[in-house]
N, C-alpha and C positions, 0 to 999 in steps of 0.2 A: 504493500500500500504506500509506504514511504517513497519507494523508487518511482512508482507511477505518479505520485504527486510531484516529485522533482522533475520528471520528464514533462508533465503537463505545464508546470510552472515555467520551465525553460522556454517552451514555445509561446506561452501566453505573454511572457515578458519580452518576446522577440529575440531571445538569445539563441533560439534554434535556427535562425535564418541562415547562419553560416556553418552550422554543423553539417559535416559531410560535403561541404563545398570543395570541389577539387580545383587545383590549378589548371589553367588551360593547357592543352596539349598542342605543342607547336615545335618546329625545328628552326634553328638559327645558324647563321654563318657569321664568323668574325673575320675581320681583315685588319691588319696593322700597317701603318705607313707613317712617315715623318711629316709633321705639320710644317707650316711655313717657317716656324722658328726652330725646326729640326728636332723637336721633342716628339715622343711617340703619340700617335693618335690611334685609338681602337674604334672600329666601326662594327656595329652589330646589325644584321639584317634579318628580319622575319622572313623565313623562306617558305614555310608551309604550315598548315594546321589551323587551329582555331584562331579567330581574331582576338585581339587583346584590348582591354579597356585601359587607356593610358592613366586614368585617375587611380588605378589600383596597382600601378607599377612604380618602383623606385630603383635607383642605381646606387650601389655602395662600393667604395674602394677600400681594400685592405692593403696597407703598405707591405713591402717585402719583409720588414722586421716584425710583422704580425699585428701592428697597431692599426686600428680603424682610422680611416681618413674621413672623407666626406661622404654624405648621403645626399643624393638629389631626389627629393620627393616629388618634384614637379617635372615630369618628362613631357610637358606640353610641347616641347620642341618637335615632338612627333606630329603635333598639330593635326590631330584627327580625333573624331569621336570613337573610332575603332581602328586599331592597328592591324593591317592585313598583310598578306604576302607582298614582298617587295619593299616594304617600308624599312628605313634604316635610320640610325641615330649614331652620332660620333661622340667620343669622349677623349679629352686630351688637350694638349697645348695648341693654341692658335686655331681652334675650330670656330667656325661661324656659319651662319645660314639658318634657314627655316627648318632644316631637317637635323639640326645638331644641338646637343647640349654640351656643357663643358665640365669636366672634373679635371682641374689643372694639375700640373706637376706629376704626370705619370712617369714612372721609371721602371726599369727592368725588374721583373718578378712581382710587381704590384698586381693585385687581382681585382677585376671588376665583376660584380654580380648584378644581374637584373632580377629584382625580387617582386613577386606578385603577392598581394595581401587580400585576404578574403574580405567580403563586405562585413562591416562592423569591426574589422581588425582582429578577429578571433584567431586567425592563423596566417602564416606566410610560408612561401616556398621559393627557393631559388630556381628560376626558369632556365637560366644559362649563365655561364661564367667564362672569363677569359683571363689568362695571365700574360702580362706584357713580356715579350721576348727581348 
């Protein structure tokens, strides 16, 4: 009885909205090149699979020494209500343009992760990651 009440309470309070919500299934390609200031730029492209909601994505860099760097919670540079195949976004030095966001000062062995967060923020999952070469 107690368990049933807890389950019902969870859904009545709206907490059940994100229970069992799975991260979108998609595939990604990463490309690395030197920016105009000769610092690394990493570009991720949504290749195939489910469309992504940019409002539920963030990017996080972890430095080579293991310390967390920056988190970009606004990936609106993808500038779409839904991110579909062919859309790309770049991170790194001297990036600019409508399809790019910037996490500055990328160096060898830094890791970039694209993170999806469930509605309500109940859970998150790394969709793809890349380590600067």
